[in-house]
N, C-alpha and C positions, 0 to 999 in steps of 0.2 A: 614265641617260646613259652611253654607252660611254667608256672611258678611251682617250685617243689620245696621251698624252704620250710613251709608249715608241715609238710608231710613227715619230715624227719624230726620235728620238734617233739621232745619227750613230754609225756603227760605229767604235769606237776601237781595234780590234785592229790590231796592227802586222803587215804582210805582209812576208815575206822574198822579195826578188826571185828568180825562178827556181824557187821551190817552189810548186806549185799548192795551193790551199786548197779543200777539199771539205766540204760539210755532210753530216752523217750523223744518222740517228735510231736510237734503240734501241727494239726491240719485244720486250716480255716478256709472257708470259701465264701464268696459273695454271690448270692442268687438274685435274679431279677424277678420281682413279683409283679404280676399284671393286675392284681386286685387291690392296689393301693395300701397293702399292709406294710407296717414299718418293719423292716428287716434288721437283723442284728448286724452291726458294723464289724469289720475285720478286727479292729482294736478290742471291741467288747468280747468277741469270741475268744481271742487269744488270752485276754485277762481272765475270763471264766475258766479256761482250760488250765492256765497256770495256777490259779487258786485251787483247783481240783487236784492237780498233781502235788 
């Protein structure tokens, strides 16, 4: 059986009048490099995106 309790939960975030609220998602992916380059970890990517947002 699917869980539905959270679906009906009311949004309790306080909105400040005059400031628009936008939803955003973070997309990070791990690539495999064949040429021995050090690739960015998932944690590093998420941290950088959060700082940008």
